[in-house]
N, C-alpha and C positions, 0 to 999 in steps of 0.2 A: 524692564523685564527682569524678573527674579532669576537667581542662579538656577533654581530648580526648573523653571520654564525653559531656560536656555538649554539645560541638559536634555530635557524631554524633546525639544525641537531637533537637537543634533542626533538623538537616537532615532527619531522618525526619519530624518534624512538618510541615515545609514540603512534603514529598512527599505526606503524607496529604491536605493541603489541595487537591492537584491531582487526587485520586481522583474518578472520576465513576461513576455507576451503569452496569452493563453494558448494560442495556436501559432506556431512559428510560420512566418510569412503571410499570415492572414490578419492578425491584429497587432497593434503596437501601442505605445503610450507616447504622448506628446504634450509638452507644456505642464509637467508635474509641478505643483505648488504646495508648499507646506506653510500653514499660517495658524495663528492663535485667535480663537474667538471665545471670550469668556473664560480664559484660562485653560481651554482645551485645545489640543493640537488637531488640526484637520488637514487631510491630504486630498488634493484634487488632481485628477489626471484625466486628460482628454484622450479618449480611445478613438483611434482612426482605423478604418479598414483599408488594407492594401489593395488598390484597384488593379494591380498587375494580374494578368490571366494565369491560370494554372498551366503548368507545363504538362502536355499530354500528347497522344498520337495526333499527327497532322491529318486533317481531313482532306481526302483525295478529291480533286476537282478536275473534270474533263469538260471540254467545250468545243463548239463549232458554230459558225454563223454563215449566212448566205442572204444575198439580195434576191427577192422574188418579184417579178413584174406583175404584181396584182395588189389590190388594196388589202389592208389588214383584215377587213371583215370577211373577204373571200378566203384568205389564208386561214383565219381562225376557224371558219366553218369546216375546213378540211381536217382540223385537229380534233374535232368533236363529232365526227360522222363515222359510223362503223364501216361502211363500204369504202369510204375514202382511206381510212387508216389501213385497212387490209391491202389496199392498192399501193400506197406509197411508203408506209413505215418499214417494211422489211428491206434491209440493205441488200446490195448486190450479192448474189450467191445464196439468197434465202427466199423462201416463200412464207406467207403468214396467214393465219386463220384466227379470227376472233371467236371465242367460245362463249363469252359472257359479255353483256353490254349494258351499262347503266350510266348514261351521260349526265351526271349531276354532281355537285359538290358532295362528297361522302360516298359517291358511287365509284364506278371504275369499269375495268374490263380485264379479261384473261386472254392472253394471246399465246399461240403456239407458233414459234418460228422454226422452220425446218431447213436444214442445210441441203442445198442441191447436190453438193459433193461432200459427204460426211467423212471421207477418207482423210482429207487434210484439215478438217474442221470439227474436232470432237465437240459434241454439245455439252451444255451445262446440266441438262435434265436427263437426257438419254444420249445414245451414241450419235444421234442425228438431230436432236431438237433442243431448243431453249424454250422453256415455258416460264412466262412471267405474269405475275398478278400486278396490275397497275391500278392504283387508286387516284381518283381526282380529288386532290386536297383543296384546290381553288380553281375556279373558272371565272375569268374576268374578260368578257368580250369587249372589244376585239383586241385586247392587249396582252393577256397572259394566260397560260395554262400551267398549273403546278401539279406534278404527278409524284406519287410515291410508288416505287417499283421494287418488288421482291421476286427473286428468281427461285424457282423450284429446283433444288439440287441437294444431293447428299454430301457434296463437297463443302466443307466449312469455309473455304476460301471465297465462295460465292454468297455467303450468308450476309444478312443485314438488309436494311432498307435504303435504297438509293433514291435521292430526290432529283427529279428532272424538271427544270424550269424552262418553259418556252416563252420567250419574250418577243412580241411583235411591235415594231416601231415603223410608223409611216415615214418614208424617206424617198424623195425624188420621184414621186408618182408611183412608187412601189412599196414593198415592205421588207425591212431588214429583220430576219429571224435569227435570234441568238438562242442557242440551246446550251444550258449549263447543267452538268451532272455533278452532284456532290455526294460525299460518302460512298464513292464507288468501291465495290468489293475488291479486295486485293487480287483475287484470282483473274480479274478482267485486265487484259493487257491494255495499257494506256493508248499506245499508237493504234492498235486495232479498234479500240472503242471509239476514238475520235474519228478514225476513218469511217467507221460504221455510221456514226452520227452524221458526218458530212455526206455519206452516200444516201441516207434517208432524206436529208435536206435537198439533195439534188433530185431525188424522186418526187419530193413534195413540190419543188419548183416546176418540174415537167408536168406533173398531174394538174396543178392549179392553172398554170399558164396555158396548158392545152385545152382547158375547159372554157376559156374566155372567148 
């Protein structure tokens, strides 16, 4: 190798040391090589993507589960029937009314939940009510119902779309129902929310088991 070529290679290596990732924490360089081909210096660098997730707000998740002494098909039917939902979905201390009903993927319903004693339970939509628009994102009989829920409220702490996943698993002659709520608005108290889900599940069990 000529003295001139050696000098050019050393200069290239010094340039490589000054290279920086295009986006900090997203891209980097690995396996940089400097070599001569036909008297020309070539620089090769393998770019790799950092697979680590971005640091951001934690997604809030609330959940509850219950065994119901009925087969999954019967339980699933109560999740997608208007009259049934009005009967069992409102937790203790509330009544419910379905105002719109479209039981298909892409459809949904609008429900008005009214507190029986509004003095101790201020509503999200009005002093005594919670109004929620629920979309059916997926219906998989008799295994899963996936809902997207949006509360009607002027309070930004209740804003956003909450995902409710109802999973039904056949177990011991009955059905284990697991409800998982993700992206729960921060204005909803976790303990009260999980207690409300558990109350709805207890109502569902009584409703379904009483119909057998």
